[in-house]
C-alpha positions as CSV (number, residue, x, y, z in Angstrom):
1,M,-62.7,-36.4,-30.3
2,N,-62.1,-35.7,-26.6
3,V,-63.5,-38.4,-24.2
4,D,-64.2,-37.7,-20.6
5,R,-61.5,-39.4,-18.6
6,N,-63.9,-40.2,-15.8
7,N,-66.5,-41.7,-18.2
8,M,-64.5,-43.8,-20.7
9,S,-65.6,-47.1,-22.1
10,C,-63.1,-49.9,-22.3
11,A,-62.7,-49.4,-26.0
12,D,-62.0,-45.7,-25.5
13,F,-59.4,-46.4,-22.7
14,Q,-57.7,-49.2,-24.7
15,G,-57.7,-47.0,-27.8
16,Q,-55.7,-44.4,-25.9
17,L,-53.6,-46.7,-23.8
18,A,-50.5,-46.6,-26.0
19,E,-50.5,-42.8,-26.1
20,L,-51.0,-42.7,-22.3
21,I,-48.1,-45.1,-21.7
22,G,-45.9,-43.2,-24.2
23,S,-46.7,-39.9,-22.5
24,G,-45.1,-41.1,-19.3
25,E,-48.3,-40.6,-17.4
26,D,-48.9,-42.9,-14.5
27,V,-51.5,-45.0,-16.2
28,A,-52.2,-47.0,-13.1
29,N,-53.9,-44.0,-11.6
30,H,-56.2,-43.4,-14.6
31,P,-59.8,-42.9,-13.5
32,H,-61.1,-45.6,-15.8
33,L,-59.0,-48.2,-13.9
34,R,-60.7,-47.4,-10.6
35,T,-63.8,-49.3,-11.7
36,C,-62.7,-51.6,-14.6
37,E,-61.2,-54.9,-13.6
38,T,-60.9,-55.9,-17.3
39,C,-58.6,-52.9,-18.1
40,Q,-56.8,-53.4,-14.8
41,A,-55.9,-56.9,-15.8
42,L,-54.9,-55.8,-19.3
43,L,-52.5,-53.2,-17.9
44,S,-51.1,-55.7,-15.5
45,D,-50.5,-58.2,-18.4
46,L,-48.8,-55.4,-20.5
47,Q,-46.6,-54.5,-17.6
48,T,-45.6,-58.1,-17.1
49,I,-44.8,-58.4,-20.8
50,A,-42.7,-55.2,-20.8
51,D,-40.8,-56.3,-17.8
52,A,-40.0,-59.7,-19.4
53,A,-38.9,-58.0,-22.6
54,R,-36.5,-55.7,-20.8
55,K,-34.9,-58.8,-19.3
56,L,-34.5,-60.4,-22.7
57,L,-32.3,-57.7,-24.2
58,P,-30.4,-55.9,-21.4
59,V,-29.1,-52.5,-22.4
60,D,-25.4,-51.9,-22.1
61,S,-24.0,-48.5,-22.2
62,P,-21.6,-47.9,-25.1
63,K,-18.0,-47.1,-24.4
64,E,-17.3,-43.5,-23.8
65,D,-15.2,-43.1,-27.0
66,L,-17.9,-44.7,-29.3
67,W,-18.8,-41.4,-31.1
68,D,-15.2,-40.5,-31.6
69,R,-14.4,-43.9,-33.1
70,I,-17.5,-43.6,-35.4
71,Q,-16.4,-40.2,-36.6
72,L,-12.9,-41.4,-37.3
73,A,-14.2,-44.3,-39.2
74,I,-16.4,-42.1,-41.3
75,Q,-13.5,-39.7,-42.0
76,A,-11.2,-42.5,-42.9
77,D,-13.8,-44.0,-45.3
78,D,-14.5,-40.7,-47.1
79,G,-10.9,-39.6,-47.2
80,T,-11.2,-36.5,-45.0
81,L,-9.1,-38.0,-42.2
82,E,-5.8,-36.1,-42.0
83,P,-2.7,-38.2,-41.3
84,E,-1.0,-37.6,-38.0
């Protein structure tokens, strides 16, 4: 069911919100938010929660040789590692 983006109900918008966010679309510019304070507040709350969650678990980049070490460990475990 396609819903007119310019004529969505709150239920329609909120039902598609996860998909909109996941698509990378700039949800803040969605037509429904131009006139709906309820959904504006919901989006703001979700952004605040997402920002706080990112701070809880900072992402560290793995060391450059991680995949090489994993491959060596697998080969050593299954006996395919050739002695040097």
